[in-house]
Each structure stands twice: as structure tokens, then as C-alpha cells.
N, CA, C, O and CB atoms as a CASP TS submission, in Angstrom:
PFRMAT TS
TARGET T0000
AUTHOR 0000-0000-0000
METHOD Language model
MODEL 1
PARENT N/A
ATOM      1  N   MET     1      74.763  45.560  36.673  1.00  0.00           N
ATOM      2  CA  MET     1      75.435  46.805  36.973  1.00  0.00           C
ATOM      3  C   MET     1      74.920  47.324  38.304  1.00  0.00           C
ATOM      4  O   MET     1      73.723  47.274  38.585  1.00  0.00           O
ATOM      5  CB  MET     1      75.221  47.842  35.846  1.00  0.00           C
ATOM      6  N   LYS     2      75.808  47.806  39.088  1.00  0.00           N
ATOM      7  CA  LYS     2      75.427  48.387  40.369  1.00  0.00           C
ATOM      8  C   LYS     2      75.248  49.882  40.195  1.00  0.00           C
ATOM      9  O   LYS     2      75.971  50.541  39.447  1.00  0.00           O
ATOM     10  CB  LYS     2      76.483  48.080  41.463  1.00  0.00           C
ATOM     11  N   THR     3      74.251  50.397  40.919  1.00  0.00           N
ATOM     12  CA  THR     3      74.016  51.832  40.902  1.00  0.00           C
ATOM     13  C   THR     3      73.451  52.244  42.251  1.00  0.00           C
ATOM     14  O   THR     3      72.903  51.412  42.974  1.00  0.00           O
ATOM     15  CB  THR     3      73.057  52.235  39.747  1.00  0.00           C
ATOM     16  N   ALA     4      73.577  53.489  42.589  1.00  0.00           N
ATOM     17  CA  ALA     4      73.011  54.005  43.840  1.00  0.00           C
ATOM     18  C   ALA     4      71.920  55.005  43.476  1.00  0.00           C
ATOM     19  O   ALA     4      72.092  55.835  42.582  1.00  0.00           O
ATOM     20  CB  ALA     4      74.119  54.673  44.748  1.00  0.00           C
ATOM     21  N   ILE     5      70.802  54.915  44.176  1.00  0.00           N
ATOM     22  CA  ILE     5      69.706  55.850  43.957  1.00  0.00           C
ATOM     23  C   ILE     5      69.219  56.368  45.302  1.00  0.00           C
ATOM     24  O   ILE     5      69.458  55.751  46.340  1.00  0.00           O
ATOM     25  CB  ILE     5      68.546  55.180  43.170  1.00  0.00           C
ATOM     26  N   SER     6      68.549  57.483  45.273  1.00  0.00           N
ATOM     27  CA  SER     6      67.939  58.036  46.479  1.00  0.00           C
ATOM     28  C   SER     6      66.434  57.951  46.334  1.00  0.00           C
ATOM     29  O   SER     6      65.876  58.284  45.289  1.00  0.00           O
ATOM     30  CB  SER     6      68.393  59.505  46.729  1.00  0.00           C
ATOM     31  N   LEU     7      65.784  57.499  47.398  1.00  0.00           N
ATOM     32  CA  LEU     7      64.329  57.364  47.410  1.00  0.00           C
ATOM     33  C   LEU     7      63.775  58.037  48.658  1.00  0.00           C
ATOM     34  O   LEU     7      64.427  58.061  49.702  1.00  0.00           O
ATOM     35  CB  LEU     7      63.906  55.869  47.357  1.00  0.00           C
ATOM     36  N   PRO     8      62.579  58.578  48.546  1.00  0.00           N
ATOM     37  CA  PRO     8      61.920  59.067  49.764  1.00  0.00           C
ATOM     38  C   PRO     8      61.697  57.899  50.723  1.00  0.00           C
ATOM     39  O   PRO     8      61.473  56.768  50.290  1.00  0.00           O
ATOM     40  CB  PRO     8      60.565  59.766  49.427  1.00  0.00           C
ATOM     41  N   ASP     9      61.758  58.175  52.017  1.00  0.00           N
ATOM     42  CA  ASP     9      61.640  57.117  53.027  1.00  0.00           C
ATOM     43  C   ASP     9      60.383  56.270  52.843  1.00  0.00           C
ATOM     44  O   ASP     9      60.442  55.042  52.909  1.00  0.00           O
ATOM     45  CB  ASP     9      61.641  57.727  54.418  1.00  0.00           C
ATOM     46  N   GLY    10      59.258  56.919  52.615  1.00  0.00           N
ATOM     47  CA  GLY    10      58.000  56.187  52.476  1.00  0.00           C
ATOM     48  C   GLY    10      58.004  55.231  51.289  1.00  0.00           C
ATOM     49  O   GLY    10      57.517  54.105  51.387  1.00  0.00           O
ATOM     50  N   LEU    11      58.553  55.682  50.176  1.00  0.00           N
ATOM     51  CA  LEU    11      58.623  54.838  48.990  1.00  0.00           C
ATOM     52  C   LEU    11      59.554  53.659  49.226  1.00  0.00           C
ATOM     53  O   LEU    11      59.256  52.536  48.819  1.00  0.00           O
ATOM     54  CB  LEU    11      59.091  55.648  47.779  1.00  0.00           C
ATOM     55  N   PHE    12      60.680  53.912  49.882  1.00  0.00           N
ATOM     56  CA  PHE    12      61.618  52.838  50.197  1.00  0.00           C
ATOM     57  C   PHE    12      60.949  51.786  51.084  1.00  0.00           C
ATOM     58  O   PHE    12      61.095  50.586  50.850  1.00  0.00           O
ATOM     59  CB  PHE    12      62.875  53.404  50.892  1.00  0.00           C
ATOM     60  N   GLU    13      60.221  52.237  52.091  1.00  0.00           N
ATOM     61  CA  GLU    13      59.560  51.304  53.003  1.00  0.00           C
ATOM     62  C   GLU    13      58.497  50.474  52.277  1.00  0.00           C
ATOM     63  O   GLU    13      58.366  49.275  52.520  1.00  0.00           O
ATOM     64  CB  GLU    13      58.923  52.068  54.171  1.00  0.00           C
ATOM     65  N   ARG    14      57.745  51.116  51.392  1.00  0.00           N
ATOM     66  CA  ARG    14      56.738  50.377  50.613  1.00  0.00           C
ATOM     67  C   ARG    14      57.406  49.351  49.718  1.00  0.00           C
ATOM     68  O   ARG    14      56.907  48.236  49.570  1.00  0.00           O
ATOM     69  CB  ARG    14      55.885  51.342  49.764  1.00  0.00           C
ATOM     70  N   ALA    15      58.531  49.719  49.120  1.00  0.00           N
ATOM     71  CA  ALA    15      59.259  48.789  48.256  1.00  0.00           C
ATOM     72  C   ALA    15      59.804  47.616  49.066  1.00  0.00           C
ATOM     73  O   ALA    15      59.740  46.470  48.622  1.00  0.00           O
ATOM     74  CB  ALA    15      60.408  49.514  47.530  1.00  0.00           C
ATOM     75  N   GLU    16      60.331  47.894  50.231  1.00  0.00           N
ATOM     76  CA  GLU    16      60.836  46.824  51.097  1.00  0.00           C
ATOM     77  C   GLU    16      59.718  45.838  51.434  1.00  0.00           C
ATOM     78  O   GLU    16      59.901  44.623  51.371  1.00  0.00           O
ATOM     79  CB  GLU    16      61.441  47.412  52.395  1.00  0.00           C
ATOM     80  N   HIS    17      58.573  46.380  51.788  1.00  0.00           N
ATOM     81  CA  HIS    17      57.427  45.531  52.136  1.00  0.00           C
ATOM     82  C   HIS    17      57.024  44.672  50.936  1.00  0.00           C
ATOM     83  O   HIS    17      56.769  43.477  51.083  1.00  0.00           O
ATOM     84  CB  HIS    17      56.225  46.396  52.609  1.00  0.00           C
ATOM     85  N   MET    18      56.966  45.278  49.758  1.00  0.00           N
ATOM     86  CA  MET    18      56.575  44.543  48.549  1.00  0.00           C
ATOM     87  C   MET    18      57.603  43.469  48.212  1.00  0.00           C
ATOM     88  O   MET    18      57.228  42.356  47.842  1.00  0.00           O
ATOM     89  CB  MET    18      56.409  45.507  47.359  1.00  0.00           C
ATOM     90  N   ALA    19      58.869  43.774  48.332  1.00  0.00           N
ATOM     91  CA  ALA    19      59.918  42.786  48.049  1.00  0.00           C
ATOM     92  C   ALA    19      59.767  41.577  48.971  1.00  0.00           C
ATOM     93  O   ALA    19      59.902  40.434  48.533  1.00  0.00           O
ATOM     94  CB  ALA    19      61.325  43.418  48.215  1.00  0.00           C
ATOM     95  N   HIS    20      59.491  41.831  50.231  1.00  0.00           N
ATOM     96  CA  HIS    20      59.287  40.718  51.173  1.00  0.00           C
ATOM     97  C   HIS    20      58.050  39.911  50.805  1.00  0.00           C
ATOM     98  O   HIS    20      58.079  38.681  50.836  1.00  0.00           O
ATOM     99  CB  HIS    20      59.158  41.246  52.614  1.00  0.00           C
ATOM    100  N   ARG    21      56.964  40.594  50.456  1.00  0.00           N
ATOM    101  CA  ARG    21      55.730  39.893  50.073  1.00  0.00           C
ATOM    102  C   ARG    21      55.933  39.033  48.837  1.00  0.00           C
ATOM    103  O   ARG    21      55.382  37.937  48.741  1.00  0.00           O
ATOM    104  CB  ARG    21      54.606  40.893  49.822  1.00  0.00           C
ATOM    105  N   MET    22      56.731  39.533  47.882  1.00  0.00           N
ATOM    106  CA  MET    22      56.960  38.818  46.624  1.00  0.00           C
ATOM    107  C   MET    22      58.093  37.795  46.734  1.00  0.00           C
ATOM    108  O   MET    22      58.318  37.009  45.814  1.00  0.00           O
ATOM    109  CB  MET    22      57.273  39.811  45.516  1.00  0.00           C
ATOM    110  N   HIS    23      58.800  37.812  47.861  1.00  0.00           N
ATOM    111  CA  HIS    23      59.952  36.918  48.064  1.00  0.00           C
ATOM    112  C   HIS    23      61.022  37.148  46.997  1.00  0.00           C
ATOM    113  O   HIS    23      61.566  36.204  46.425  1.00  0.00           O
ATOM    114  CB  HIS    23      59.499  35.444  48.044  1.00  0.00           C
ATOM    115  N   VAL    24      61.310  38.428  46.743  1.00  0.00           N
ATOM    116  CA  VAL    24      62.373  38.792  45.803  1.00  0.00           C
ATOM    117  C   VAL    24      63.301  39.781  46.493  1.00  0.00           C
ATOM    118  O   VAL    24      62.941  40.407  47.490  1.00  0.00           O
ATOM    119  CB  VAL    24      61.786  39.399  44.480  1.00  0.00           C
ATOM    120  N   SER    25      64.480  39.903  45.949  1.00  0.00           N
ATOM    121  CA  SER    25      65.423  40.877  46.513  1.00  0.00           C
ATOM    122  C   SER    25      64.981  42.292  46.147  1.00  0.00           C
ATOM    123  O   SER    25      64.213  42.499  45.208  1.00  0.00           O
ATOM    124  CB  SER    25      66.871  40.609  46.003  1.00  0.00           C
ATOM    125  N   ARG    26      65.479  43.246  46.905  1.00  0.00           N
ATOM    126  CA  ARG    26      65.196  44.649  46.611  1.00  0.00           C
ATOM    127  C   ARG    26      65.652  44.988  45.196  1.00  0.00           C
ATOM    128  O   ARG    26      64.937  45.663  44.456  1.00  0.00           O
ATOM    129  CB  ARG    26      65.886  45.574  47.638  1.00  0.00           C
ATOM    130  N   SER    27      66.830  44.526  44.823  1.00  0.00           N
ATOM    131  CA  SER    27      67.351  44.796  43.482  1.00  0.00           C
ATOM    132  C   SER    27      66.437  44.225  42.406  1.00  0.00           C
ATOM    133  O   SER    27      66.176  44.877  41.395  1.00  0.00           O
ATOM    134  CB  SER    27      68.755  44.217  43.331  1.00  0.00           C
ATOM    135  N   ASN    28      65.951  43.002  42.627  1.00  0.00           N
ATOM    136  CA  ASN    28      65.063  42.370  41.656  1.00  0.00           C
ATOM    137  C   ASN    28      63.751  43.147  41.553  1.00  0.00           C
ATOM    138  O   ASN    28      63.231  43.346  40.456  1.00  0.00           O
ATOM    139  CB  ASN    28      64.789  40.902  42.046  1.00  0.00           C
ATOM    140  N   LEU    29      63.218  43.584  42.693  1.00  0.00           N
ATOM    141  CA  LEU    29      61.985  44.368  42.679  1.00  0.00           C
ATOM    142  C   LEU    29      62.169  45.651  41.871  1.00  0.00           C
ATOM    143  O   LEU    29      61.327  45.990  41.040  1.00  0.00           O
ATOM    144  CB  LEU    29      61.543  44.700  44.113  1.00  0.00           C
ATOM    145  N   TYR    30      63.261  46.358  42.115  1.00  0.00           N
ATOM    146  CA  TYR    30      63.499  47.609  41.381  1.00  0.00           C
ATOM    147  C   TYR    30      63.686  47.337  39.892  1.00  0.00           C
ATOM    148  O   TYR    30      63.216  48.111  39.058  1.00  0.00           O
ATOM    149  CB  TYR    30      64.735  48.339  41.942  1.00  0.00           C
ATOM    150  N   ALA    31      64.365  46.248  39.553  1.00  0.00           N
ATOM    151  CA  ALA    31      64.560  45.900  38.141  1.00  0.00           C
ATOM    152  C   ALA    31      63.213  45.580  37.486  1.00  0.00           C
ATOM    153  O   ALA    31      62.951  46.005  36.361  1.00  0.00           O
ATOM    154  CB  ALA    31      65.531  44.693  38.004  1.00  0.00           C
ATOM    155  N   LEU    32      62.361  44.830  38.190  1.00  0.00           N
ATOM    156  CA  LEU    32      61.032  44.509  37.654  1.00  0.00           C
ATOM    157  C   LEU    32      60.192  45.770  37.468  1.00  0.00           C
ATOM    158  O   LEU    32      59.519  45.938  36.451  1.00  0.00           O
ATOM    159  CB  LEU    32      60.304  43.527  38.583  1.00  0.00           C
ATOM    160  N   ALA    33      60.242  46.644  38.460  1.00  0.00           N
ATOM    161  CA  ALA    33      59.462  47.881  38.394  1.00  0.00           C
ATOM    162  C   ALA    33      59.939  48.769  37.242  1.00  0.00           C
ATOM    163  O   ALA    33      59.123  49.331  36.512  1.00  0.00           O
ATOM    164  CB  ALA    33      59.557  48.646  39.727  1.00  0.00           C
ATOM    165  N   LEU    34      61.247  48.893  37.082  1.00  0.00           N
ATOM    166  CA  LEU    34      61.779  49.719  36.003  1.00  0.00           C
ATOM    167  C   LEU    34      61.461  49.124  34.641  1.00  0.00           C
ATOM    168  O   LEU    34      61.122  49.850  33.707  1.00  0.00           O
ATOM    169  CB  LEU    34      63.282  49.889  36.158  1.00  0.00           C
ATOM    170  N   LYS    35      61.569  47.813  34.525  1.00  0.00           N
ATOM    171  CA  LYS    35      61.229  47.141  33.269  1.00  0.00           C
ATOM    172  C   LYS    35      59.769  47.391  32.910  1.00  0.00           C
ATOM    173  O   LYS    35      59.455  47.709  31.764  1.00  0.00           O
ATOM    174  CB  LYS    35      61.503  45.627  33.369  1.00  0.00           C
ATOM    175  N   SER    36      58.885  47.248  33.881  1.00  0.00           N
ATOM    176  CA  SER    36      57.454  47.466  33.658  1.00  0.00           C
ATOM    177  C   SER    36      57.195  48.912  33.233  1.00  0.00           C
ATOM    178  O   SER    36      56.428  49.158  32.302  1.00  0.00           O
ATOM    179  CB  SER    36      56.648  47.130  34.934  1.00  0.00           C
ATOM    180  N   PHE    37      57.826  49.856  33.906  1.00  0.00           N
ATOM    181  CA  PHE    37      57.676  51.274  33.571  1.00  0.00           C
ATOM    182  C   PHE    37      58.135  51.562  32.145  1.00  0.00           C
ATOM    183  O   PHE    37      57.448  52.253  31.392  1.00  0.00           O
ATOM    184  CB  PHE    37      58.465  52.138  34.557  1.00  0.00           C
ATOM    185  N   LEU    38      59.296  51.031  31.778  1.00  0.00           N
ATOM    186  CA  LEU    38      59.839  51.280  30.437  1.00  0.00           C
ATOM    187  C   LEU    38      58.966  50.655  29.353  1.00  0.00           C
ATOM    188  O   LEU    38      58.768  51.256  28.297  1.00  0.00           O
ATOM    189  CB  LEU    38      61.265  50.734  30.331  1.00  0.00           C
ATOM    190  N   GLU    39      58.445  49.461  29.602  1.00  0.00           N
ATOM    191  CA  GLU    39      57.553  48.816  28.634  1.00  0.00           C
ATOM    192  C   GLU    39      56.276  49.628  28.456  1.00  0.00           C
ATOM    193  O   GLU    39      55.784  49.777  27.338  1.00  0.00           O
ATOM    194  CB  GLU    39      57.212  47.383  29.081  1.00  0.00           C
ATOM    195  N   LYS    40      55.738  50.152  29.556  1.00  0.00           N
ATOM    196  CA  LYS    40      54.532  50.976  29.488  1.00  0.00           C
ATOM    197  C   LYS    40      54.806  52.245  28.686  1.00  0.00           C
ATOM    198  O   LYS    40      53.990  52.650  27.858  1.00  0.00           O
ATOM    199  CB  LYS    40      54.033  51.331  30.906  1.00  0.00           C
ATOM    200  N   GLN    41      55.946  52.865  28.932  1.00  0.00           N
ATOM    201  CA  GLN    41      56.300  54.084  28.200  1.00  0.00           C
ATOM    202  C   GLN    41      56.445  53.803  26.713  1.00  0.00           C
ATOM    203  O   GLN    41      56.025  54.611  25.885  1.00  0.00           O
ATOM    204  CB  GLN    41      57.598  54.683  28.749  1.00  0.00           C
ATOM    205  N   GLN    42      57.040  52.659  26.365  1.00  0.00           N
ATOM    206  CA  GLN    42      57.215  52.297  24.964  1.00  0.00           C
ATOM    207  C   GLN    42      55.857  52.100  24.305  1.00  0.00           C
ATOM    208  O   GLN    42      55.645  52.559  23.182  1.00  0.00           O
ATOM    209  CB  GLN    42      58.070  51.021  24.832  1.00  0.00           C
ATOM    210  N   LYS    43      54.931  51.425  24.987  1.00  0.00           N
ATOM    211  CA  LYS    43      53.592  51.213  24.437  1.00  0.00           C
ATOM    212  C   LYS    43      52.876  52.537  24.236  1.00  0.00           C
ATOM    213  O   LYS    43      52.191  52.729  23.232  1.00  0.00           O
ATOM    214  CB  LYS    43      52.770  50.304  25.355  1.00  0.00           C
ATOM    215  N   GLU    44      53.032  53.457  25.191  1.00  0.00           N
ATOM    216  CA  GLU    44      52.389  54.767  25.067  1.00  0.00           C
ATOM    217  C   GLU    44      52.978  55.552  23.904  1.00  0.00           C
ATOM    218  O   GLU    44      52.258  56.267  23.208  1.00  0.00           O
ATOM    219  CB  GLU    44      52.536  55.565  26.370  1.00  0.00           C
ATOM    220  N   THR    45      54.284  55.421  23.690  1.00  0.00           N
ATOM    221  CA  THR    45      54.927  56.101  22.567  1.00  0.00           C
ATOM    222  C   THR    45      54.402  55.553  21.251  1.00  0.00           C
ATOM    223  O   THR    45      54.107  56.318  20.332  1.00  0.00           O
ATOM    224  CB  THR    45      56.456  55.947  22.638  1.00  0.00           C
ATOM    225  N   VAL    46      54.284  54.238  21.154  1.00  0.00           N
ATOM    226  CA  VAL    46      53.757  53.617  19.935  1.00  0.00           C
ATOM    227  C   VAL    46      52.320  54.072  19.705  1.00  0.00           C
ATOM    228  O   VAL    46      51.940  54.393  18.579  1.00  0.00           O
ATOM    229  CB  VAL    46      53.828  52.067  20.027  1.00  0.00           C
ATOM    230  N   THR    47      51.523  54.101  20.770  1.00  0.00           N
ATOM    231  CA  THR    47      50.131  54.541  20.657  1.00  0.00           C
ATOM    232  C   THR    47      50.065  55.992  20.169  1.00  0.00           C
ATOM    233  O   THR    47      49.259  56.317  19.298  1.00  0.00           O
ATOM    234  CB  THR    47      49.406  54.398  22.016  1.00  0.00           C
ATOM    235  N   GLN    48      50.902  56.851  20.722  1.00  0.00           N
ATOM    236  CA  GLN    48      50.921  58.254  20.301  1.00  0.00           C
ATOM    237  C   GLN    48      51.315  58.377  18.836  1.00  0.00           C
ATOM    238  O   GLN    48      50.734  59.177  18.102  1.00  0.00           O
ATOM    239  CB  GLN    48      51.887  59.065  21.175  1.00  0.00           C
ATOM    240  N   GLU    49      52.296  57.594  18.405  1.00  0.00           N
ATOM    241  CA  GLU    49      52.714  57.634  17.009  1.00  0.00           C
ATOM    242  C   GLU    49      51.599  57.148  16.087  1.00  0.00           C
ATOM    243  O   GLU    49      51.361  57.741  15.035  1.00  0.00           O
ATOM    244  CB  GLU    49      53.971  56.787  16.807  1.00  0.00           C
ATOM    245  N   LEU    50      50.916  56.074  16.477  1.00  0.00           N
ATOM    246  CA  LEU    50      49.801  55.574  15.669  1.00  0.00           C
ATOM    247  C   LEU    50      48.662  56.589  15.624  1.00  0.00           C
ATOM    248  O   LEU    50      48.065  56.809  14.570  1.00  0.00           O
ATOM    249  CB  LEU    50      49.294  54.234  16.227  1.00  0.00           C
ATOM    250  N   ASN    51      48.362  57.203  16.761  1.00  0.00           N
ATOM    251  CA  ASN    51      47.319  58.228  16.782  1.00  0.00           C
ATOM    252  C   ASN    51      47.671  59.381  15.850  1.00  0.00           C
ATOM    253  O   ASN    51      46.801  59.923  15.168  1.00  0.00           O
ATOM    254  CB  ASN    51      47.107  58.748  18.207  1.00  0.00           C
ATOM    255  N   SER    52      48.925  59.745  15.824  1.00  0.00           N
ATOM    256  CA  SER    52      49.372  60.817  14.935  1.00  0.00           C
ATOM    257  C   SER    52      49.201  60.418  13.474  1.00  0.00           C
ATOM    258  O   SER    52      48.751  61.220  12.655  1.00  0.00           O
ATOM    259  CB  SER    52      50.838  61.174  15.217  1.00  0.00           C
ATOM    260  N   ILE    53      49.558  59.185  13.151  1.00  0.00           N
ATOM    261  CA  ILE    53      49.409  58.699  11.776  1.00  0.00           C
ATOM    262  C   ILE    53      47.942  58.670  11.385  1.00  0.00           C
ATOM    263  O   ILE    53      47.567  59.142  10.311  1.00  0.00           O
ATOM    264  CB  ILE    53      50.029  57.298  11.619  1.00  0.00           C
ATOM    265  N   TYR    54      47.108  58.109  12.268  1.00  0.00           N
ATOM    266  CA  TYR    54      45.683  58.008  11.951  1.00  0.00           C
ATOM    267  C   TYR    54      45.044  59.383  11.847  1.00  0.00           C
ATOM    268  O   TYR    54      44.159  59.588  11.016  1.00  0.00           O
ATOM    269  CB  TYR    54      44.959  57.177  13.007  1.00  0.00           C
ATOM    270  N   ALA    55      45.472  60.324  12.668  1.00  0.00           N
ATOM    271  CA  ALA    55      44.921  61.679  12.595  1.00  0.00           C
ATOM    272  C   ALA    55      45.241  62.291  11.242  1.00  0.00           C
ATOM    273  O   ALA    55      44.399  62.959  10.642  1.00  0.00           O
ATOM    274  CB  ALA    55      45.478  62.565  13.734  1.00  0.00           C
ATOM    275  N   THR    56      46.452  62.065  10.764  1.00  0.00           N
ATOM    276  CA  THR    56      46.840  62.576   9.446  1.00  0.00           C
ATOM    277  C   THR    56      46.058  61.875   8.355  1.00  0.00           C
ATOM    278  O   THR    56      45.562  62.518   7.429  1.00  0.00           O
ATOM    279  CB  THR    56      48.347  62.397   9.213  1.00  0.00           C
ATOM    280  N   GLU    57      45.944  60.556   8.461  1.00  0.00           N
ATOM    281  CA  GLU    57      45.197  59.794   7.459  1.00  0.00           C
ATOM    282  C   GLU    57      43.723  60.190   7.461  1.00  0.00           C
ATOM    283  O   GLU    57      43.114  60.333   6.400  1.00  0.00           O
ATOM    284  CB  GLU    57      45.340  58.285   7.716  1.00  0.00           C
ATOM    285  N   ASN    58      43.151  60.368   8.650  1.00  0.00           N
ATOM    286  CA  ASN    58      41.748  60.762   8.736  1.00  0.00           C
ATOM    287  C   ASN    58      41.523  62.128   8.120  1.00  0.00           C
ATOM    288  O   ASN    58      40.513  62.350   7.452  1.00  0.00           O
ATOM    289  CB  ASN    58      41.284  60.763  10.184  1.00  0.00           C
ATOM    290  N   SER    59      42.454  63.046   8.336  1.00  0.00           N
ATOM    291  CA  SER    59      42.270  64.371   7.761  1.00  0.00           C
ATOM    292  C   SER    59      42.368  64.298   6.241  1.00  0.00           C
ATOM    293  O   SER    59      41.649  65.018   5.548  1.00  0.00           O
ATOM    294  CB  SER    59      43.310  65.358   8.324  1.00  0.00           C
ATOM    295  N   LYS    60      43.244  63.441   5.706  1.00  0.00           N
ATOM    296  CA  LYS    60      43.322  63.258   4.259  1.00  0.00           C
ATOM    297  C   LYS    60      42.026  62.639   3.746  1.00  0.00           C
ATOM    298  O   LYS    60      41.495  63.063   2.720  1.00  0.00           O
ATOM    299  CB  LYS    60      44.534  62.374   3.880  1.00  0.00           C
ATOM    300  N   THR    61      41.524  61.645   4.453  1.00  0.00           N
ATOM    301  CA  THR    61      40.281  60.989   4.061  1.00  0.00           C
ATOM    302  C   THR    61      39.128  61.973   4.128  1.00  0.00           C
ATOM    303  O   THR    61      38.300  62.025   3.218  1.00  0.00           O
ATOM    304  CB  THR    61      39.998  59.773   4.956  1.00  0.00           C
ATOM    305  N   ASP    62      39.067  62.756   5.199  1.00  0.00           N
ATOM    306  CA  ASP    62      38.009  63.743   5.342  1.00  0.00           C
ATOM    307  C   ASP    62      38.043  64.758   4.201  1.00  0.00           C
ATOM    308  O   ASP    62      36.996  65.139   3.678  1.00  0.00           O
ATOM    309  CB  ASP    62      38.129  64.454   6.685  1.00  0.00           C
ATOM    310  N   SER    63      39.234  65.195   3.817  1.00  0.00           N
ATOM    311  CA  SER    63      39.364  66.147   2.709  1.00  0.00           C
ATOM    312  C   SER    63      38.891  65.519   1.409  1.00  0.00           C
ATOM    313  O   SER    63      38.206  66.168   0.618  1.00  0.00           O
ATOM    314  CB  SER    63      40.821  66.624   2.567  1.00  0.00           C
ATOM    315  N   PHE    64      39.250  64.263   1.183  1.00  0.00           N
ATOM    316  CA  PHE    64      38.835  63.558  -0.025  1.00  0.00           C
ATOM    317  C   PHE    64      37.318  63.414  -0.065  1.00  0.00           C
ATOM    318  O   PHE    64      36.689  63.681  -1.089  1.00  0.00           O
ATOM    319  CB  PHE    64      39.506  62.176  -0.101  1.00  0.00           C
ATOM    320  N   VAL    65      36.739  62.994   1.044  1.00  0.00           N
ATOM    321  CA  VAL    65      35.279  62.810   1.111  1.00  0.00           C
ATOM    322  C   VAL    65      34.576  64.141   0.882  1.00  0.00           C
ATOM    323  O   VAL    65      33.577  64.197   0.164  1.00  0.00           O
ATOM    324  CB  VAL    65      34.857  62.207   2.481  1.00  0.00           C
ATOM    325  N   GLN    66      35.079  65.202   1.477  1.00  0.00           N
ATOM    326  CA  GLN    66      34.470  66.523   1.294  1.00  0.00           C
ATOM    327  C   GLN    66      34.546  66.957  -0.163  1.00  0.00           C
ATOM    328  O   GLN    66      33.575  67.483  -0.706  1.00  0.00           O
ATOM    329  CB  GLN    66      35.158  67.565   2.192  1.00  0.00           C
ATOM    330  N   ALA    67      35.687  66.743  -0.796  1.00  0.00           N
ATOM    331  CA  ALA    67      35.840  67.109  -2.208  1.00  0.00           C
ATOM    332  C   ALA    67      34.904  66.285  -3.082  1.00  0.00           C
ATOM    333  O   ALA    67      34.286  66.818  -4.004  1.00  0.00           O
ATOM    334  CB  ALA    67      37.298  66.916  -2.665  1.00  0.00           C
ATOM    335  N   ALA    68      34.796  64.998  -2.803  1.00  0.00           N
ATOM    336  CA  ALA    68      33.896  64.134  -3.575  1.00  0.00           C
ATOM    337  C   ALA    68      32.453  64.575  -3.393  1.00  0.00           C
ATOM    338  O   ALA    68      31.694  64.617  -4.361  1.00  0.00           O
ATOM    339  CB  ALA    68      34.059  62.659  -3.153  1.00  0.00           C
ATOM    340  N   ASN    69      32.067  64.902  -2.178  1.00  0.00           N
ATOM    341  CA  ASN    69      30.711  65.390  -1.930  1.00  0.00           C
ATOM    342  C   ASN    69      30.433  66.680  -2.682  1.00  0.00           C
ATOM    343  O   ASN    69      29.349  66.861  -3.237  1.00  0.00           O
ATOM    344  CB  ASN    69      30.492  65.604  -0.443  1.00  0.00           C
ATOM    345  N   ASN    70      31.401  67.569  -2.701  1.00  0.00           N
ATOM    346  CA  ASN    70      31.229  68.838  -3.423  1.00  0.00           C
ATOM    347  C   ASN    70      31.010  68.599  -4.907  1.00  0.00           C
ATOM    348  O   ASN    70      30.166  69.248  -5.524  1.00  0.00           O
ATOM    349  CB  ASN    70      32.448  69.745  -3.217  1.00  0.00           C
ATOM    350  N   ILE    71      31.765  67.669  -5.485  1.00  0.00           N
ATOM    351  CA  ILE    71      31.625  67.361  -6.897  1.00  0.00           C
ATOM    352  C   ILE    71      30.251  66.755  -7.172  1.00  0.00           C
ATOM    353  O   ILE    71      29.559  67.154  -8.109  1.00  0.00           O
ATOM    354  CB  ILE    71      32.737  66.406  -7.353  1.00  0.00           C
ATOM    355  N   LEU    72      29.873  65.799  -6.354  1.00  0.00           N
ATOM    356  CA  LEU    72      28.582  65.149  -6.544  1.00  0.00           C
ATOM    357  C   LEU    72      27.427  66.127  -6.373  1.00  0.00           C
ATOM    358  O   LEU    72      26.482  66.116  -7.161  1.00  0.00           O
ATOM    359  CB  LEU    72      28.430  63.995  -5.571  1.00  0.00           C
ATOM    360  N   LEU    73      27.496  66.962  -5.364  1.00  0.00           N
ATOM    361  CA  LEU    73      26.409  67.904  -5.106  1.00  0.00           C
ATOM    362  C   LEU    73      26.340  68.987  -6.182  1.00  0.00           C
ATOM    363  O   LEU    73      25.252  69.445  -6.532  1.00  0.00           O
ATOM    364  CB  LEU    73      26.581  68.546  -3.731  1.00  0.00           C
ATOM    365  N   SER    74      27.493  69.395  -6.705  1.00  0.00           N
ATOM    366  CA  SER    74      27.477  70.453  -7.717  1.00  0.00           C
ATOM    367  C   SER    74      26.950  69.953  -9.043  1.00  0.00           C
ATOM    368  O   SER    74      26.432  70.747  -9.828  1.00  0.00           O
ATOM    369  CB  SER    74      28.866  71.026  -7.906  1.00  0.00           C
ATOM    370  N   SER    75      27.062  68.654  -9.325  1.00  0.00           N
ATOM    371  CA  SER    75      26.606  68.128 -10.606  1.00  0.00           C
ATOM    372  C   SER    75      25.160  67.605 -10.525  1.00  0.00           C
ATOM    373  O   SER    75      24.570  67.267 -11.551  1.00  0.00           O
ATOM    374  CB  SER    75      27.543  67.010 -11.073  1.00  0.00           C
ATOM    375  N   ASP    76      24.602  67.540  -9.345  1.00  0.00           N
ATOM    376  CA  ASP    76      23.260  67.008  -9.195  1.00  0.00           C
ATOM    377  C   ASP    76      22.240  68.120  -9.392  1.00  0.00           C
ATOM    378  O   ASP    76      22.387  69.211  -8.840  1.00  0.00           O
ATOM    379  CB  ASP    76      23.086  66.348  -7.817  1.00  0.00           C
ATOM    380  N   THR    77      21.221  67.846 -10.167  1.00  0.00           N
ATOM    381  CA  THR    77      20.170  68.824 -10.350  1.00  0.00           C
ATOM    382  C   THR    77      19.049  68.521  -9.374  1.00  0.00           C
ATOM    383  O   THR    77      18.568  67.394  -9.268  1.00  0.00           O
ATOM    384  CB  THR    77      19.656  68.825 -11.806  1.00  0.00           C
ATOM    385  N   TRP    78      18.664  69.536  -8.687  1.00  0.00           N
ATOM    386  CA  TRP    78      17.626  69.358  -7.675  1.00  0.00           C
ATOM    387  C   TRP    78      16.329  69.688  -8.284  1.00  0.00           C
ATOM    388  O   TRP    78      15.297  69.611  -7.617  1.00  0.00           O
ATOM    389  CB  TRP    78      17.870  70.211  -6.437  1.00  0.00           C
TER
END
């Protein structure tokens, strides 16, 4: 699919230089860069979701451990 985008001059020049260094077309460079960006974003989203799950699980575990400790400590004679 063809699309038109606007880039700051400096970024365009850096991209042109990189495309020449990599021996790829400008279009291929932009496609590679966008693919890499999207994959990174997806990994970060998965990481955030896992962190959220673990935070919830840890809080449940912490509550359970605290309740168990309270029971054990209340029944122990010092």
C-alpha cells in the first residue's frame, strides 16, 4: 500500500543515510522501522498485562499469608 507521510528534515536525512548504508529502499527501511516499533509496543503491552496479573496475584498471596500468620500467631502460646 502506498501512503504519504511528513517527516522533519533531519529525520528524513538520517533515514536516507541509513537506507543507503543498509542497501535497502527508503520504503523498506520505513517498513522495517515500523515493524520493529510495533513489535516492541506489543511486547511492552504483554509485559504490562503480566505485571498487572502478577500484582493482583501477589496481593492475594500477601493477604493469604498475612491471614495465615494471624491465625498461627493467635493460637500460639508464648
